[in-house]
C-alpha positions as CSV (number, residue, x, y, z in Angstrom):
1,M,-10.9,8.0,-44.1
2,L,-12.9,5.1,-42.7
3,D,-15.2,2.9,-44.7
4,G,-17.7,2.6,-41.9
5,P,-18.5,-0.3,-39.6
6,I,-17.9,-3.8,-40.8
7,S,-21.1,-5.6,-41.7
8,P,-22.0,-8.3,-39.1
9,V,-21.8,-11.9,-40.0
10,S,-24.8,-13.2,-41.9
11,P,-27.2,-15.3,-39.9
12,A,-27.7,-18.9,-40.6
13,L,-30.3,-20.0,-43.2
14,P,-33.9,-19.4,-42.2
15,L,-35.5,-22.1,-40.2
16,P,-37.9,-24.5,-42.1
17,S,-41.6,-23.5,-41.9
18,S,-43.7,-25.4,-39.5
19,R,-46.5,-25.4,-42.0
20,A,-44.4,-27.2,-44.6
21,L,-43.4,-29.8,-42.0
22,L,-46.9,-30.3,-40.7
23,R,-48.5,-30.4,-44.2
24,S,-51.9,-29.1,-43.1
25,N,-52.0,-31.4,-40.0
26,Q,-51.9,-34.5,-42.2
27,F,-50.0,-36.9,-40.0
28,H,-49.2,-40.5,-40.9
29,C,-47.2,-43.0,-39.0
30,A,-44.9,-43.5,-42.1
31,E,-44.1,-39.8,-41.9
32,E,-43.1,-39.7,-38.3
33,P,-39.4,-40.5,-38.9
34,M,-39.1,-37.7,-41.5
35,L,-40.8,-35.3,-39.0
36,I,-38.3,-36.2,-36.3
37,N,-35.4,-35.7,-38.6
38,S,-36.7,-32.3,-39.6
39,L,-37.1,-31.3,-36.0
40,I,-33.5,-32.4,-35.3
41,R,-32.3,-30.3,-38.3
42,M,-34.2,-27.3,-37.0
43,A,-32.6,-27.6,-33.5
44,L,-29.1,-28.0,-35.0
45,A,-29.7,-25.0,-37.3
46,S,-30.7,-22.9,-34.3
47,I,-27.6,-23.9,-32.3
48,L,-25.3,-23.2,-35.3
49,A,-27.0,-19.8,-35.7
50,C,-26.3,-18.9,-32.1
51,L,-22.7,-20.1,-32.3
52,A,-22.2,-17.9,-35.4
53,L,-23.2,-14.8,-33.5
54,F,-20.4,-15.5,-31.0
55,S,-17.7,-16.6,-33.4
56,P,-14.4,-14.6,-33.4
57,Q,-15.3,-13.0,-36.7
58,A,-18.7,-11.9,-35.5
59,L,-17.2,-10.5,-32.3
60,L,-14.6,-8.6,-34.3
61,A,-17.3,-7.3,-36.6
62,Q,-19.3,-5.9,-33.6
63,E,-16.3,-3.9,-32.4
64,Q,-16.3,-0.2,-33.2
65,P,-13.5,0.6,-35.6
66,L,-10.8,2.9,-34.1
67,G,-9.1,3.8,-37.4
68,R,-7.2,2.2,-40.3
69,I,-3.7,1.0,-41.1
70,I,-3.0,3.1,-44.1
71,Y,0.5,1.8,-44.8
72,A,2.2,-1.4,-43.8
73,R,5.4,-3.3,-44.5
74,A,6.4,-6.5,-42.8
75,T,3.4,-6.0,-40.5
76,T,0.8,-8.4,-39.1
77,L,-2.7,-7.7,-37.7
78,R,-4.6,-10.5,-35.8
79,G,-1.8,-12.8,-36.8
80,V,-2.3,-12.2,-40.5
81,A,0.0,-10.2,-42.8
82,V,-1.4,-6.8,-43.7
83,P,-1.5,-6.5,-47.5
84,K,-1.7,-2.7,-47.6
85,T,-4.5,-1.2,-45.6
86,E,-6.8,-2.7,-43.0
87,T,-9.4,-1.5,-40.4
88,L,-8.2,-1.3,-36.8
89,L,-10.5,-2.5,-34.1
90,S,-10.3,-2.2,-30.3
91,G,-8.1,-5.0,-28.9
92,D,-6.1,-5.4,-32.1
93,L,-2.3,-6.1,-31.8
94,V,-0.1,-4.7,-34.5
95,L,3.3,-6.4,-34.9
96,T,6.2,-5.2,-37.1
97,T,9.2,-7.4,-37.8
98,D,12.7,-6.6,-39.2
99,E,12.7,-3.6,-41.6
100,G,8.9,-3.4,-41.0
101,S,6.8,-0.4,-40.2
102,A,3.2,0.7,-40.2
103,L,1.3,4.0,-40.2
104,V,-2.0,4.1,-38.4
105,E,-4.6,6.9,-38.8
106,L,-7.2,7.0,-36.0
107,K,-10.7,8.4,-36.4
108,S,-9.6,11.5,-34.4
109,G,-7.1,12.3,-37.1
110,A,-4.1,11.4,-35.0
111,R,-1.4,9.3,-36.7
112,L,1.1,6.8,-35.2
113,K,4.1,5.5,-37.0
114,I,5.1,2.1,-35.6
115,M,8.8,1.4,-36.0
116,E,10.3,-2.0,-36.8
117,N,10.3,-4.9,-34.2
118,S,7.5,-3.3,-32.3
119,Y,4.4,-4.6,-30.6
120,L,1.5,-2.2,-30.1
121,R,-2.1,-3.0,-28.9
122,F,-4.9,-0.6,-29.5
123,V,-7.8,-0.4,-26.9
124,A,-10.8,2.0,-26.9
125,D,-11.0,4.0,-23.6
126,G,-14.0,6.3,-23.6
127,D,-13.4,9.1,-26.1
128,K,-9.7,8.2,-26.3
129,V,-7.5,5.4,-27.7
130,R,-5.0,3.7,-25.5
131,A,-2.0,2.5,-27.4
132,Q,-0.1,-0.1,-25.3
133,L,3.5,-0.3,-26.3
134,L,4.7,-3.8,-25.4
135,E,8.1,-3.4,-27.1
136,G,9.7,-1.3,-29.8
137,A,9.0,2.3,-30.6
138,V,6.2,4.6,-31.8
139,I,6.1,8.2,-33.0
140,W,2.7,9.9,-33.0
141,E,1.3,13.3,-33.9
142,S,-2.0,15.1,-33.6
143,Y,-3.4,18.4,-34.6
144,G,-6.4,19.0,-32.4
145,K,-7.7,17.7,-29.1
146,P,-5.4,15.0,-27.7
147,G,-7.1,11.6,-28.4
148,V,-4.2,9.1,-27.8
149,V,-2.6,7.9,-24.6
150,V,0.5,5.7,-25.1
151,T,1.4,3.4,-22.2
152,A,4.7,1.6,-21.8
153,S,5.5,-0.5,-18.7
154,K,4.0,1.3,-15.7
155,Y,4.0,4.7,-17.4
156,E,1.6,6.6,-19.7
157,F,2.3,9.4,-22.0
158,E,-0.2,12.1,-23.2
159,P,0.0,15.5,-24.8
160,A,-0.1,18.3,-22.3
161,Q,-2.1,20.7,-24.6
162,E,-4.4,20.8,-27.6
163,G,-3.1,21.7,-31.0
164,P,-0.2,20.4,-33.1
165,S,1.9,18.0,-31.2
166,R,4.5,15.3,-32.0
167,Y,6.1,12.8,-29.5
168,A,8.1,9.6,-29.5
169,V,8.3,6.7,-27.1
170,A,10.5,3.6,-27.2
171,L,10.5,0.6,-24.9
172,S,13.6,-1.6,-24.7
173,K,13.1,-4.7,-22.5
174,E,16.7,-5.7,-22.9
175,E,18.0,-2.3,-21.6
176,E,15.1,-2.1,-19.2
177,Q,14.3,1.5,-20.0
178,I,11.9,3.8,-21.8
179,L,12.9,6.7,-24.0
180,A,10.5,9.5,-24.5
181,G,10.9,12.7,-26.5
182,A,8.8,15.8,-26.8
183,L,9.4,16.8,-30.4
184,K,6.6,19.4,-30.6
185,G,4.6,20.5,-27.6
186,D,4.9,19.3,-23.9
187,L,4.4,15.7,-22.9
188,V,2.8,14.6,-19.6
189,I,4.3,11.5,-18.0
190,R,2.3,9.6,-15.4
191,I,2.8,6.5,-13.3
192,L,-0.1,4.1,-13.7
193,D,-2.2,3.6,-10.6
194,L,-0.4,6.3,-8.8
195,V,-1.1,10.0,-8.2
196,G,1.6,12.1,-9.9
197,S,2.9,13.4,-13.1
198,Y,5.9,15.0,-14.8
199,V,5.8,17.5,-17.7
200,L,8.5,16.9,-20.2
201,V,8.8,20.2,-22.0
202,E,9.2,20.6,-25.8
203,G,12.7,19.9,-27.0
204,K,13.7,17.5,-24.3
205,Y,13.9,13.8,-24.0
206,A,14.1,11.4,-21.0
207,A,15.4,8.0,-20.3
208,I,13.3,6.2,-17.7
209,P,14.3,2.9,-16.1
210,T,11.4,0.5,-16.1
211,S,12.4,-0.9,-12.7
212,M,12.3,2.5,-10.9
213,V,9.7,5.1,-10.0
214,P,10.7,8.8,-10.1
215,V,10.4,10.2,-6.6
216,S,10.3,13.8,-8.0
217,M,6.9,13.2,-9.6
218,Q,4.4,16.0,-8.8
219,L,2.1,15.1,-5.9
220,E,-1.6,15.9,-6.1
221,A,-2.6,19.0,-4.2
222,G,-3.5,18.2,-0.6
223,R,-1.6,15.0,-0.5
224,Q,0.4,14.8,2.7
225,P,4.1,14.2,2.7
226,V,5.4,10.8,3.9
227,A,6.9,12.4,7.0
228,A,6.2,15.6,8.9
229,G,8.5,18.4,7.8
230,Q,9.6,16.6,4.6
231,V,10.3,18.8,1.7
232,G,11.9,16.4,-0.7
233,T,14.1,13.4,-1.4
234,V,17.6,12.8,-2.8
235,T,17.1,11.5,-6.3
236,S,20.8,11.5,-7.3
237,A,24.0,11.7,-5.4
238,V,27.7,11.7,-6.4
239,P,30.1,11.3,-3.4
240,K,30.9,13.2,-1.5
241,E,28.1,15.1,0.2
242,V,26.9,15.5,3.7
243,I,23.8,16.8,5.6
244,Q,23.3,18.5,8.9
245,R,19.9,17.9,10.4
246,Q,18.3,20.7,12.4
247,G,19.1,20.2,16.1
248,H,22.1,17.9,15.4
249,G,25.6,19.3,15.7
250,R,27.3,16.8,13.4
251,E,27.1,16.2,9.7
252,M,26.1,12.9,8.3
253,P,26.7,11.3,4.9
254,L,24.0,11.7,2.4
255,K,22.8,9.1,-0.1
256,R,20.2,8.5,-2.7
257,N,16.6,8.2,-1.4
258,D,17.4,10.0,1.8
259,I,14.6,12.3,3.0
260,I,15.2,16.0,3.1
261,Y,13.5,18.0,5.9
262,V,12.8,21.7,6.2
263,N,15.9,23.6,7.4
264,D,18.3,20.8,6.7
265,V,21.7,22.0,5.5
266,V,23.0,20.0,2.5
267,R,26.7,20.5,1.7
268,T,28.7,19.0,-1.1
269,L,32.5,18.5,-0.9
270,D,35.0,19.1,-3.7
271,T,33.8,16.1,-5.8
272,G,30.2,15.9,-4.6
273,R,26.9,16.6,-6.3
274,V,23.4,16.0,-5.2
275,Q,20.0,16.4,-6.8
276,I,16.9,16.9,-4.6
277,G,13.4,16.3,-5.9
278,L,11.0,18.6,-4.1
279,L,7.5,17.4,-3.3
280,D,5.8,19.6,-5.9
281,G,7.9,18.1,-8.7
282,S,10.6,20.9,-8.8
283,S,14.2,19.8,-8.5
284,I,17.5,21.4,-7.4
285,N,20.9,20.2,-8.5
286,L,23.6,21.2,-6.0
287,Y,27.1,21.3,-7.5
288,A,30.5,20.7,-5.9
289,G,31.7,22.9,-3.1
290,S,28.2,24.2,-2.3
291,A,25.8,24.5,0.7
292,M,22.1,24.9,0.6
293,Q,19.1,25.0,3.0
294,I,15.4,24.7,2.1
295,A,13.8,27.0,4.5
296,K,10.2,26.6,3.3
297,H,8.4,24.3,0.9
298,D,4.6,24.3,1.0
299,V,3.0,22.1,-1.7
300,Q,-0.5,23.4,-1.3
301,T,0.3,27.2,-1.5
302,Q,3.2,26.6,-3.9
303,Q,5.6,28.7,-1.8
304,T,9.3,27.7,-1.6
305,R,12.3,29.5,-0.2
306,V,15.8,28.2,-0.7
307,E,19.0,29.7,0.8
308,L,22.3,29.3,-1.0
309,P,25.1,30.9,1.2
310,N,27.8,29.6,-1.2
311,G,28.2,27.5,-4.3
312,A,26.1,26.8,-7.4
313,V,22.7,25.2,-8.3
314,R,20.6,24.5,-11.2
315,A,16.9,25.0,-10.2
316,E,14.1,23.5,-12.2
317,V,10.7,24.9,-11.0
318,V,7.3,23.5,-12.0
319,K,4.7,26.0,-13.2
320,L,3.2,27.9,-10.2
321,T,-0.5,28.5,-10.5
322,Q,-1.8,29.2,-7.0
323,P,-2.5,32.8,-5.9
324,G,0.5,34.1,-4.0
325,A,2.7,31.2,-5.1
326,S,6.4,31.9,-5.3
327,F,9.8,30.2,-5.7
328,K,12.6,32.3,-4.2
329,L,16.3,31.5,-4.0
330,Q,18.4,33.8,-1.7
331,T,22.1,34.3,-1.6
332,K,24.2,36.7,0.4
333,T,23.7,39.4,-2.2
334,A,20.7,38.6,-4.2
335,T,17.1,37.2,-4.3
336,V,16.1,35.3,-7.4
337,G,12.6,34.0,-8.3
338,A,10.4,32.6,-11.0
339,A,6.9,31.2,-11.5
340,G,8.3,28.2,-13.4
341,G,11.3,27.3,-15.5
342,A,15.0,26.6,-15.0
343,A,18.1,28.7,-14.1
344,F,21.7,28.5,-13.0
345,V,22.6,30.4,-9.9
346,R,26.2,30.8,-8.5
347,A,26.8,32.4,-5.1
348,L,30.2,33.9,-4.5
349,P,31.2,35.8,-1.3
350,H,30.6,39.3,-2.8
351,L,28.7,38.5,-6.0
352,T,25.8,36.5,-7.3
353,E,25.5,35.3,-11.0
354,V,22.2,34.2,-12.6
355,C,21.4,32.8,-16.0
356,A,17.9,31.9,-17.1
357,I,17.6,28.7,-19.0
358,E,13.8,28.3,-19.3
359,G,11.0,30.6,-18.3
360,E,11.1,34.2,-17.0
361,W,13.2,34.9,-13.9
362,W,13.6,38.1,-11.8
363,V,16.6,39.2,-9.9
364,R,17.2,41.9,-7.3
365,N,19.5,42.8,-4.5
366,V,18.9,40.9,-1.2
367,D,18.8,44.3,0.6
368,P,15.2,45.7,0.2
369,A,16.7,49.2,0.5
370,I,18.4,48.8,-2.9
371,V,15.8,49.4,-5.5
372,G,15.7,47.8,-9.0
373,Q,14.5,44.4,-10.2
374,L,15.8,42.9,-13.4
375,T,13.8,40.4,-15.5
376,L,15.7,37.7,-17.4
377,Q,14.5,35.9,-20.5
378,P,16.0,32.5,-21.4
379,G,19.6,32.9,-22.3
380,Q,20.0,36.2,-20.4
381,C,22.3,36.6,-17.4
382,S,22.8,39.0,-14.5
383,K,25.3,39.9,-11.8
384,V,24.3,41.2,-8.4
385,P,27.3,42.7,-6.4
386,R,27.0,43.4,-2.7
387,G,25.4,46.7,-2.2
388,L,24.4,47.3,-5.8
389,A,21.3,46.7,-7.9
390,A,21.1,43.8,-10.4
391,T,22.4,44.5,-13.8
392,Q,22.5,42.5,-17.0
393,S,25.8,40.7,-17.5
394,Q,27.9,40.0,-20.6
395,T,28.4,36.4,-19.3
396,T,26.7,33.9,-21.5
397,L,24.6,30.9,-20.4
398,A,27.2,28.6,-22.0
399,D,30.0,30.3,-20.1
400,L,28.4,30.0,-16.7
401,Q,27.3,26.4,-17.4
402,S,30.8,25.3,-18.4
403,E,32.3,27.0,-15.2
404,I,29.6,25.4,-12.9
405,E,29.3,21.9,-14.3
406,Q,32.3,19.6,-14.0
407,P,33.6,18.6,-17.5
408,E,34.8,15.3,-16.2
409,S,31.2,14.2,-15.5
410,P,29.5,14.1,-18.9
411,S,26.7,12.0,-17.5
412,W,25.1,15.2,-16.2
413,H,23.8,15.9,-19.7
414,I,20.3,17.4,-19.3
415,G,18.9,15.9,-22.4
416,K,17.9,18.7,-24.8
417,L,17.0,17.5,-28.3
418,S,18.6,20.7,-29.7
419,E,21.9,19.5,-28.6
420,A,21.6,16.3,-30.7
421,S,18.7,16.6,-33.1
422,S,19.0,13.0,-34.3
423,L,19.8,11.5,-30.9
424,L,16.2,10.4,-30.1
425,L,15.7,8.9,-33.5
426,L,18.9,6.9,-33.3
427,L,17.9,5.6,-29.9
428,L,14.4,4.7,-31.2
429,I,15.9,2.7,-34.1
430,G,18.3,0.6,-32.1
431,G,20.0,0.2,-28.8
432,A,23.4,0.1,-30.4
433,A,23.4,3.9,-30.8
434,A,22.7,4.3,-27.1
435,A,26.1,3.0,-26.2
436,A,27.7,5.9,-28.1
437,V,26.0,8.7,-26.1
438,T,25.3,9.4,-22.4
439,V,21.6,9.5,-21.5
440,P,20.3,10.7,-18.2
441,L,18.0,8.3,-16.3
442,V,15.2,9.4,-14.0
443,T,16.2,8.7,-10.4
444,S,19.5,7.2,-11.6
445,P,22.0,7.0,-8.7
446,T,24.6,9.0,-10.6
447,V,22.6,11.0,-13.2
448,P,20.1,13.8,-12.6
449,F,17.0,14.4,-14.6
C-alpha cells in the first residue's frame, strides 16, 4: 500500500541570532561593516527560505498522494523514467512509450493498466480520481465503490454500479474515435458539460467518433424537447427511406439528423434502413420494407407506444423506473412490451414474431378478448397468430436475426464482446486490427449503435 505523505522540503538554515550579532549592545564603528553584511545575509536567507517553500519539489510534496505506480516499463513520470515504483500525485502525467506499460494502484483499491504509447493525467476530484486519457488506452478495475472517472475527449466513463467491475477505454487521435468496452458490469458514458448519459451494458463495446455527439443520449427528466411534439431524431439512415408528416399527404425523403414528431409515419423501401434515437435514450432500428409510427413518447412519465403495421424492428429500451411507465409496440396481431432491454419484432399480415435479446419482455394478442400473456427471457421467442394467444416458438434468436438483418450490410454489427472476445483488446493494442473488423460508430451516418 502507500508509504504515507511525502515529507515536506526542509526549511532553510535557522537565521542568525540577533544577540550574537549585537554582542550585548557593544557597537563600534569598526564593526558596522560586519553588522551590515550580517543583516544582508539574514535578508537573503529569509528570501531563499520563502522561495524553497514554493519550489516545484515543495509543491509536489504538499500534494496528497493518489496512489502508487506498482509496476512500470518504458514509463516516465514528471518527465523522469520510473525505475520500478513511484508515488502518484494529483496532476501527474504518466507516459508510456513503445512496448511500455504501467500498473497504477489508487488509494481506493482500484487499479489501472496503462497500455503502450499512452498519455494519462491523474487529478484529484473530491472523493474520486479523474484519469484524463489524452491518447492511448487504459483498462481499469475496481471491487467496491466506484472511485475512478476516466475522461477522453469530450466524454467521461464511470462504472454504473458498486462492486466488481472492469472496463477499457482507448483514444485514437489518428482515427478520431474512442473505443469503450464494458468487460464486467455496466458503464455510464456522459458528455462533458452537457446533460445526458448512455449506459453501455456488460458484454458490449462502442466506437464513438470524437467529432460527433450522440443525439440518442438520455435527457434529464423534465428537460423539454427542442421542438413541440418531437419524439426523437434520425441517428442513422441507409437509403432509401421516406417519412409522411401528420397533416401532409405526400411522403418526403428522410435523412440523418431529421426530427421525428409524434404520429409521423416512417417507411423504409426495399434497401432502406433507419435508426431513430428517442428522447429518453431508447432507440428503434427499422429494417427494410417496414413502416412504423410513434404514437406516444412521454419522457417524464416514461410512456411510449409504437405502432408497427408491417416490417421488422430491433427495439432497445432504456430501463423504466417511473410508476406506470411502459414501452409498448403494437402490430396487427400482437402487443409487445418491456421495462427495459432489447428485442426483435417482425410483423407479418397474419402473424407476429418476437425474440427477446436482453431483459424480460411480455407478449399477448392485440385483441383484449383473447386471454393469455407470455413472458420471454433473453433468447426466447414467440409467435402470435391472428385470433390466437401468444405461444412460445421453436424459432431461435439467431434464425430471426438472420432473416431480418440484411447479410450484405455487415456494418450493422451491434458490438457484443461475446461475438469476438478478443476484439476490444486488439483494437486497444493497435489501430491496424480495426481495419480487419467492422465496428459501429455512434451516430454514424450508415451504422446504428
